[in-house]
C-alpha positions in Angstrom: 55.1 -3.0 -23.2 53.6 -0.2 -21.2 52.7 3.0 -24.0 53.2 6.3 -24.1 51.5 8.8 -22.5 48.6 10.6 -24.3 50.5 13.9 -25.2 48.4 17.3 -24.2 46.1 18.2 -25.8 47.0 20.8 -29.0 44.4 21.7 -31.8 47.2 22.9 -34.6 50.0 21.9 -36.3 51.9 25.4 -34.0 50.3 25.6 -30.7 49.1 28.5 -29.0 52.6 29.7 -27.4 50.9 30.9 -24.7 49.1 28.1 -23.6 50.0 26.7 -20.3 48.0 23.6 -20.2 50.3 22.0 -22.6 52.6 20.4 -20.2 53.0 16.3 -20.1 50.8 14.7 -17.6 53.2 12.9 -14.9 55.6 16.4 -15.4 52.1 18.3 -14.6 51.8 16.1 -11.6 55.5 16.4 -10.1 54.9 20.7 -10.6 51.4 20.3 -8.6 52.6 18.3 -5.7 56.2 20.1 -5.0 53.7 23.1 -4.4 51.1 21.0 -2.1 54.1 19.7 -0.3 56.3 23.0 0.1 54.0 23.4 3.2 55.2 19.7 5.4 58.9 21.5 5.3 61.1 22.3 7.1 62.7 19.6 5.9 65.2 17.2 7.8 67.8 15.1 7.2 67.4 11.5 8.0 71.1 10.4 10.0 71.7 7.3 8.9 70.1 4.8 11.0 67.0 6.8 10.0 67.6 5.2 6.5 68.9 2.5 7.1 65.7 1.2 9.0 63.4 3.2 5.5 65.5 0.9 3.6 65.0 -2.0 5.9 61.3 -1.7 5.8 61.3 -1.2 1.6 63.3 -4.0 0.9 60.3 -6.2 3.7 58.0 -4.5 1.0 59.1 -5.6 -1.7 59.1 -9.6 -0.5 62.4 -9.9 1.2 63.5 -11.9 4.6 66.0 -11.3 6.9 66.8 -8.0 5.2 70.1 -6.2 6.9 71.3 -3.1 5.9 74.7 -1.7 7.0 77.6 0.6 5.9 74.9 3.5 5.3 76.6 7.1 4.1 75.9 9.6 2.6 77.4 10.5 -1.0 78.9 13.6 -1.8 77.3 16.4 -3.6 73.4 16.7 -3.8 71.8 20.2 -4.8 69.2 18.3 -7.4 69.2 14.4 -5.1 70.1 13.0 -1.9 72.4 9.4 -2.5 73.9 7.3 -0.3 76.0 3.7 -0.4 74.5 0.8 1.7 74.4 -3.1 1.9 72.6 -4.8 2.5 72.0 -9.0 3.2 68.7 -10.5 3.2 67.9 -14.4 3.3 67.8 -15.0 -1.1 71.4 -13.1 -0.4 73.5 -14.1 2.2 76.6 -12.3 0.4 75.0 -9.3 0.1 75.7 -6.5 -1.7 76.9 -3.3 -2.3 73.7 -0.5 -3.7 72.7 3.4 -3.6 69.8 5.0 -3.1 68.6 8.0 -5.3 65.9 10.1 -2.8 64.3 13.4 -3.6 64.5 15.8 -0.5 61.3 17.8 -0.2 62.3 19.9 -2.3 65.6 21.2 -4.6 66.9 22.8 -8.0 64.5 20.8 -10.2 61.3 18.9 -9.6 61.4 15.7 -11.7 59.8 12.2 -11.6 62.0 9.3 -10.1 59.5 7.4 -12.0 60.5 8.3 -15.2 63.6 8.2 -14.3 64.5 4.4 -13.6 62.4 4.3 -16.7 64.7 6.5 -19.3 67.7 4.9 -17.7 65.8 1.2 -18.4 65.5 1.8 -21.5 68.8 3.3 -22.4 70.6 0.5 -21.0 70.0 -1.5 -24.1 72.8 0.8 -25.6 74.5 2.4 -22.7 76.5 2.0 -19.7 74.1 3.1 -17.4 73.4 1.6 -13.5 70.6 -0.6 -13.7 67.5 0.3 -11.5 66.5 -2.4 -9.0 63.4 -1.2 -7.3 61.3 2.2 -7.5 59.0 4.0 -5.3 58.2 7.6 -7.4 55.3 8.5 -4.8 56.6 8.2 -1.7 53.6 4.7 -1.1 56.2 3.0 1.6 59.6 4.8 1.8 59.2 8.7 3.3 60.4 10.0 0.0 59.9 9.3 -3.4 63.8 7.3 -4.2 65.2 4.5 -6.3 67.4 1.5 -5.7 70.0 1.2 -8.3 73.3 -1.0 -8.5 77.1 0.7 -7.9 78.5 1.7 -10.3 82.9 1.9 -10.4 84.6 5.0 -12.0 85.3 8.7 -11.5 83.9 11.8 -12.8 87.1 13.0 -13.0 90.7 12.4 -13.2 91.6 11.4 -9.2 95.0 13.2 -10.0 93.0 16.6 -11.6 95.0 19.1 -9.8 91.6 21.3 -10.4 88.9 20.2 -9.1 85.1 21.2 -10.0 82.0 21.6 -8.6 79.4 19.5 -9.6 81.1 18.8 -12.8 82.2 23.2 -13.5 85.3 23.0 -14.3 87.4 19.7 -13.9 90.6 20.1 -16.5 90.5 16.1 -18.1 94.3 16.6 -20.1 95.7 14.4 -20.7 92.6 12.1 -20.3 90.6 13.9 -22.9 91.7 11.8 -25.9 89.9 9.5 -24.3 87.0 10.5 -22.9 86.3 13.1 -26.2 85.0 9.6 -28.0 82.9 8.3 -25.5 81.6 11.5 -25.4 80.5 12.2 -28.3 79.3 8.5 -28.4 76.6 9.0 -26.4 75.2 12.1 -27.6 74.7 9.8 -30.9 73.4 6.3 -28.9 71.1 8.5 -26.8 69.1 10.5 -29.6 69.5 7.6 -31.8 67.9 5.4 -30.0 64.6 3.5 -30.9 62.6 4.8 -28.0 58.6 4.2 -29.9 59.6 0.1 -29.1 60.8 1.1 -24.8 58.8 0.9 -22.2 57.8 4.9 -21.1 53.9 4.9 -20.5 55.4 8.1 -18.2 56.0 10.0 -20.8 54.4 11.6 -23.5 56.1 12.5 -27.7 55.6 15.3 -29.2 53.7 15.8 -32.3 57.1 15.1 -35.0 56.9 18.5 -37.6 55.4 20.8 -34.4 56.2 23.5 -32.0 55.4 20.7 -29.3 59.1 19.8 -28.1 59.8 23.9 -27.6 56.5 24.4 -26.0 56.1 21.8 -23.3 60.2 22.4 -22.4 58.9 26.2 -22.4 55.7 25.6 -20.0 57.2 23.3 -17.7 60.1 25.7 -17.0 57.8 28.8 -16.7 56.2 26.6 -14.2 58.4 25.5 -12.3 59.5 29.0 -12.3 56.0 30.7 -11.1 55.6 27.7 -8.4 59.2 29.0 -6.6 59.3 32.3 -7.6 60.5 34.5 -4.3 61.3 37.9 -5.9 60.2 38.4 -9.2 62.8 39.2 -12.2 62.0 41.0 -15.5 64.6 39.5 -17.8 63.1 36.0 -17.0 59.7 37.0 -17.7 61.2 39.0 -21.5 62.6 35.3 -21.1 59.9 33.3 -21.4 58.6 35.5 -24.1 60.8 35.5 -26.7 61.2 32.0 -26.2 56.9 31.0 -26.5 57.4 33.8 -29.5 59.7 32.4 -31.2 58.9 28.2 -30.3 60.9 26.0 -33.2 59.9 23.2 -35.8 61.0 20.1 -34.0 60.7 17.4 -36.8 61.3 14.3 -35.7 61.5 14.6 -31.6 64.1 12.0 -29.9 65.3 11.1 -26.6 66.9 14.2 -24.3 69.0 13.3 -21.5 68.8 17.0 -20.2 71.9 17.0 -18.6 74.9 15.0 -20.7 78.0 17.2 -19.8 81.1 16.4 -17.0 80.2 15.3 -14.0 77.7 12.9 -15.4 79.9 10.2 -16.3 81.9 8.0 -14.7 85.1 5.9 -16.5 87.7 3.5 -14.9 91.0 4.1 -14.2 93.0 4.1 -16.3 91.5 2.6 -19.1 89.5 5.8 -19.9 85.9 3.8 -20.8 83.4 4.5 -19.9 81.6 2.7 -17.5 77.9 4.8 -16.3 76.2 7.3 -17.4 74.6 9.5 -15.1 70.9 12.3 -14.0 68.5 10.7 -16.4 66.2 12.7 -14.7 65.7 15.6 -16.7 65.5 12.8 -19.2 62.8 13.6 -21.8 61.3 13.2 -25.9 62.3 16.5 -27.4 64.8 17.7 -29.7 68.6 17.3 -29.9 69.0 21.1 -29.9 68.3 20.9 -26.9 71.1 18.5 -25.6 73.7 19.8 -27.5 73.1 23.1 -26.7 73.6 22.3 -23.2 76.7 20.3 -23.6 78.5 23.9 -24.5 77.3 25.7 -22.0 80.5 27.4 -20.7 79.9 26.3 -17.4 80.7 22.5 -17.7 83.3 23.9 -20.0 87.2 24.9 -19.6 89.4 26.7 -22.0 93.1 25.1 -22.8 96.3 27.3 -22.7 96.0 27.8 -26.2 92.6 30.2 -25.0 90.2 27.8 -26.8 87.4 26.5 -25.0 86.4 23.3 -24.0 83.6 22.2 -24.0 83.1 19.5 -21.1 87.0 20.1 -21.0 86.9 17.7 -24.1 87.1 19.1 -27.3 86.5 22.0 -29.3 83.0 23.1 -29.8 83.3 22.9 -33.8 84.9 19.7 -33.4 81.8 18.5 -31.2 79.2 19.4 -33.1 81.4 18.4 -36.5 81.5 15.2 -35.4 78.0 15.2 -33.9 76.6 15.5 -37.2 78.9 13.5 -38.8 78.2 10.4 -36.9 74.4 10.6 -35.6 73.5 11.9 -40.1 71.8 15.0 -37.9 72.1 18.7 -39.0 72.6 20.9 -36.6 71.2 24.3 -37.2 72.4 27.5 -36.1 69.3 29.3 -35.4 68.1 26.4 -33.1 71.0 25.8 -31.3 70.5 29.4 -31.2 67.3 29.3 -28.8 67.9 26.3 -27.0 70.7 28.4 -25.6 69.2 30.3 -24.5 65.6 28.0 -23.5 68.8 26.3 -21.4 69.8 30.3 -20.1 66.1 29.8 -18.7 66.8 26.6 -17.3 69.7 27.4 -15.4 67.8 30.8 -13.8 65.0 28.9 -13.5 67.0 26.6 -10.8 68.7 29.1 -9.3 66.9 32.3 -8.6 63.3 30.3 -8.5 63.7 26.1 -7.4 66.9 26.9 -5.1 65.9 30.2 -3.6 63.0 28.9 -2.3 64.2 25.4 -0.8 66.2 27.4 0.9 63.8 29.8 1.4 61.3 27.5 3.3 64.3 25.2 5.2 63.0 21.8 2.1 66.4 21.0 1.5 69.6 19.2 2.9 71.7 21.3 1.6 70.5 24.7 2.4 74.1 26.6 1.5 74.0 25.1 -1.9 71.9 26.6 -3.1 71.9 29.8 -1.5 75.7 30.1 -3.8 73.3 28.4 -6.8 71.1 31.3 -6.1 74.4 34.4 -6.4 75.4 32.3 -9.6 72.1 33.1 -11.4 73.0 36.6 -12.1 75.5 34.9 -14.9 72.6 32.7 -16.5 70.8 36.4 -16.3 73.5 37.8 -18.0 73.9 35.5 -20.7 70.0 36.1 -21.3 70.1 39.3 -21.9 73.0 39.6 -24.2 71.6 36.7 -26.2 67.6 38.2 -26.7 70.2 41.5 -27.5 72.0 39.1 -30.5 68.6 37.6 -31.1 66.8 41.0 -31.6 
């Protein structure tokens, strides 16, 4: 087992809120690499034949003989990562199997690490359904781009008979599926936050010190550097929000595994049983405050309203019921003030992605989904409005 990385140097219980150097070492590499690689564009998405050739070379590098890759097909979505189905056969497995390629474009809405994602996904497979990781090339040493190979998992992210299809998990209607899915949804948070990460191989992660403001500060530093590295046009509201976040850092007593994006669209389930088959997209995962995950899930962007006008978290259950069930099952107390902080931090994240990285990647022609990224830039105004509203309520 590899040890968790040494944390960024911090001298006191609560570090200087303007110490921008306090960033996890591996994430700092990713942020710096984003700027270094940016001039390599414009980015051209590979054809199916090019993907097949790249995968053949990658599997051969890992000792497989007589590799045959076929059936390459791009998966839908992809504002963050490019994903492909493919079938592979080789001398040791002549009957073949279906796998998934998850790969970085040159730039996307969030710059993350395939190695960290793979480590966390592998660790969490002990307690949750996840797609097993086969191979990783986190620094593009063999493949042309950083990527990972995952086992194929059957399931859907929204009901096949839904009349209201969401975009990337936004606004999907769960309806009669909610009673089957909601308990598993809550359980996913409970098991994620209750995982014994100290005994796992998370060598690409650093752990915030318990009883300090490290957890919040490291997140503010990561997202603010992402913003300032990508900014196309300065936005005063985002600068104001960064200042507020730095001046109001909460203490995290006991850091836990934070998924970072656990919401509708990022869990798969089978039909008709409703059984979860995989928790998806661990790329934003880190060690931090469980309030961050709860605050992310209750965003209105990821929910909808029932016929009586009640807001449903991920289209599954009311906010208060979601929090109450989480508290009862996890033993964690959700502090309203800390939750509010992370609601604001999450709005800052989304604004930084939509108005920063998304627009920069589109402007530089460094992504295969320029239209989607431009649309996300337009959606950034929603989060600016949330930031202004929440800060006014806190002053």
